[in-house]
ROVEXNU-288958 format. One line per 5 residues: number of its first residue (from 1); their letters; for each residue x, y, z of C-alpha. Coordinates in Angstrom, 3 decimals. Layout:
% residues N
NUM	a	X,Y,Z  ...
//
This chain:
% residues 148
1	mlwll	-76.894,-87.906,-67.752  -78.717,-87.724,-64.398  -80.388,-91.043,-65.132  -77.096,-92.775,-65.823  -75.822,-91.409,-62.501
6	vsafi	-78.846,-92.977,-60.780  -77.931,-96.301,-62.383  -74.287,-95.899,-61.360  -75.323,-95.141,-57.778  -77.413,-98.335,-57.667
11	vladq	-74.478,-100.381,-58.997  -72.079,-98.884,-56.452  -74.478,-99.257,-53.511  -75.287,-102.832,-54.522  -71.663,-103.877,-54.903
16	atkhv	-70.618,-102.094,-51.692  -73.308,-103.789,-49.593  -72.491,-107.187,-51.078  -68.803,-106.636,-50.330  -69.428,-105.607,-46.722
21	vsrlv	-71.845,-108.447,-46.010  -69.576,-111.045,-47.651  -66.725,-109.896,-45.368  -68.776,-109.846,-42.156  -71.192,-112.766,-42.555
26	apyev	-70.038,-116.322,-43.274  -71.746,-118.307,-46.058  -75.222,-119.471,-44.935  -74.842,-117.622,-41.627  -77.982,-115.795,-40.466
31	vpclg	-77.677,-112.523,-38.528  -80.948,-111.148,-37.067  -81.527,-107.390,-37.444  -84.275,-105.020,-36.376  -85.518,-107.382,-33.707
36	givri	-85.525,-110.320,-36.108  -87.833,-108.682,-38.659  -84.970,-108.693,-41.151  -82.099,-111.129,-41.268  -78.810,-110.855,-43.101
41	tnvrn	-78.225,-114.234,-44.721  -75.180,-114.875,-46.908  -76.333,-116.998,-49.869  -75.552,-117.364,-53.563  -78.114,-117.744,-56.344
46	sgaaf	-76.938,-119.235,-59.619  -80.368,-118.751,-61.182  -82.734,-115.856,-61.774  -85.508,-114.620,-59.483  -86.733,-117.278,-57.055
51	gvlhn	-83.943,-119.572,-58.233  -85.492,-120.296,-61.647  -83.059,-121.131,-64.443  -80.674,-122.606,-61.910  -77.247,-122.803,-63.563
56	grpml	-78.460,-120.880,-66.625  -75.507,-118.510,-66.364  -74.753,-117.981,-70.105  -78.384,-117.232,-70.915  -78.794,-114.952,-67.874
61	iaiav	-75.645,-113.017,-68.819  -76.896,-112.623,-72.400  -80.302,-111.410,-71.193  -78.641,-108.921,-68.814  -76.449,-107.537,-71.611
66	vvtla	-79.470,-107.082,-73.914  -81.487,-105.432,-71.119  -78.558,-103.135,-70.308  -78.146,-102.035,-73.922  -81.889,-101.532,-74.409
71	gayyl	-82.181,-99.604,-71.144  -79.319,-97.273,-72.038  -80.781,-96.747,-75.513  -84.194,-95.759,-74.179  -82.753,-93.545,-71.456
76	lrwpr	-81.025,-91.503,-74.117  -84.026,-91.347,-76.468  -87.089,-90.799,-74.283  -88.369,-87.239,-73.879  -87.297,-85.432,-70.711
81	rwwvq	-90.878,-85.149,-69.495  -91.051,-88.940,-69.161  -89.187,-88.806,-65.855  -91.142,-91.676,-64.235  -90.186,-94.056,-67.045
86	rlgvs	-86.612,-92.819,-67.022  -86.333,-93.315,-63.261  -87.780,-96.819,-63.617  -85.323,-97.737,-66.360  -82.431,-96.186,-64.415
91	lslgg	-83.199,-98.252,-61.319  -83.696,-101.445,-63.331  -80.544,-100.784,-65.336  -78.451,-100.283,-62.195  -79.854,-103.437,-60.629
96	tignl	-79.289,-105.470,-63.771  -75.670,-104.323,-63.998  -75.113,-105.009,-60.281  -76.257,-108.605,-60.640  -74.453,-108.976,-63.981
101	idrvm	-71.175,-108.100,-62.275  -71.747,-110.943,-59.800  -72.614,-113.440,-62.533  -69.563,-112.567,-64.624  -67.082,-112.331,-61.736
106	vgsvf	-68.130,-115.277,-59.543  -70.782,-117.186,-61.492  -73.708,-116.459,-59.168  -75.530,-113.564,-57.549  -74.872,-112.727,-53.904
111	dfidl	-78.124,-112.324,-51.955  -78.362,-111.314,-48.318  -81.629,-109.534,-47.390  -83.867,-112.123,-45.760  -87.418,-111.213,-44.744
116	giwpv	-88.353,-114.807,-43.985  -91.554,-114.701,-46.050  -89.770,-114.037,-49.340  -86.698,-115.519,-51.025  -83.411,-113.866,-50.013
121	fnlad	-82.566,-110.899,-52.262  -80.176,-107.922,-52.591  -80.253,-104.192,-53.377  -79.956,-104.826,-57.113  -83.055,-107.037,-57.011
126	saivi	-84.917,-104.316,-55.112  -83.918,-101.687,-57.673  -85.085,-103.924,-60.531  -88.469,-104.552,-58.905  -89.038,-100.890,-58.001
131	gmali	-87.895,-99.806,-61.469  -90.218,-102.263,-63.211  -93.108,-101.157,-60.983  -92.487,-97.531,-62.005  -92.372,-98.493,-65.683
136	lysvl	-95.609,-100.485,-65.357  -97.256,-97.614,-63.485  -96.222,-95.135,-66.165  -97.510,-97.344,-68.969  -100.849,-97.900,-67.230
141	fhpsv	-101.471,-94.465,-65.746  -99.229,-91.849,-67.337  -101.103,-90.261,-70.264  -98.024,-89.142,-72.220  -96.879,-92.733,-72.719
146	kee	-100.225,-93.786,-74.185  -100.519,-90.776,-76.472  -97.084,-90.937,-78.090
//
């Protein structure tokens, strides 16, 4: 149950930040923050990461639904001691659902965190990347995953 709460928190934080930024920053407007290190940039992405599969909305929705169902399934089945994997799946699940909400409701994902050296992204994207990194780490370095 804790892991589903982590996912729910990610969804809520993601949707709340997108809502606030969409209300305060006009489309394509750039607002410098932290001395210009980070910018808030209001953009939409109709594709996946880095804009690939531009306008592939039906396929991206289907993939997100499958990932969501698989993530929930594994969260409920993995042993409690596999907390790193469960945290990784929880973060990725929350991020996937956050972006899925955007795709279903408006047809594209709202991105706003702009580091200048990387494509603009959002909290859901960050949760997915961190979650996948934890899963990869656990598969490569956590002995219980390899043994079972």
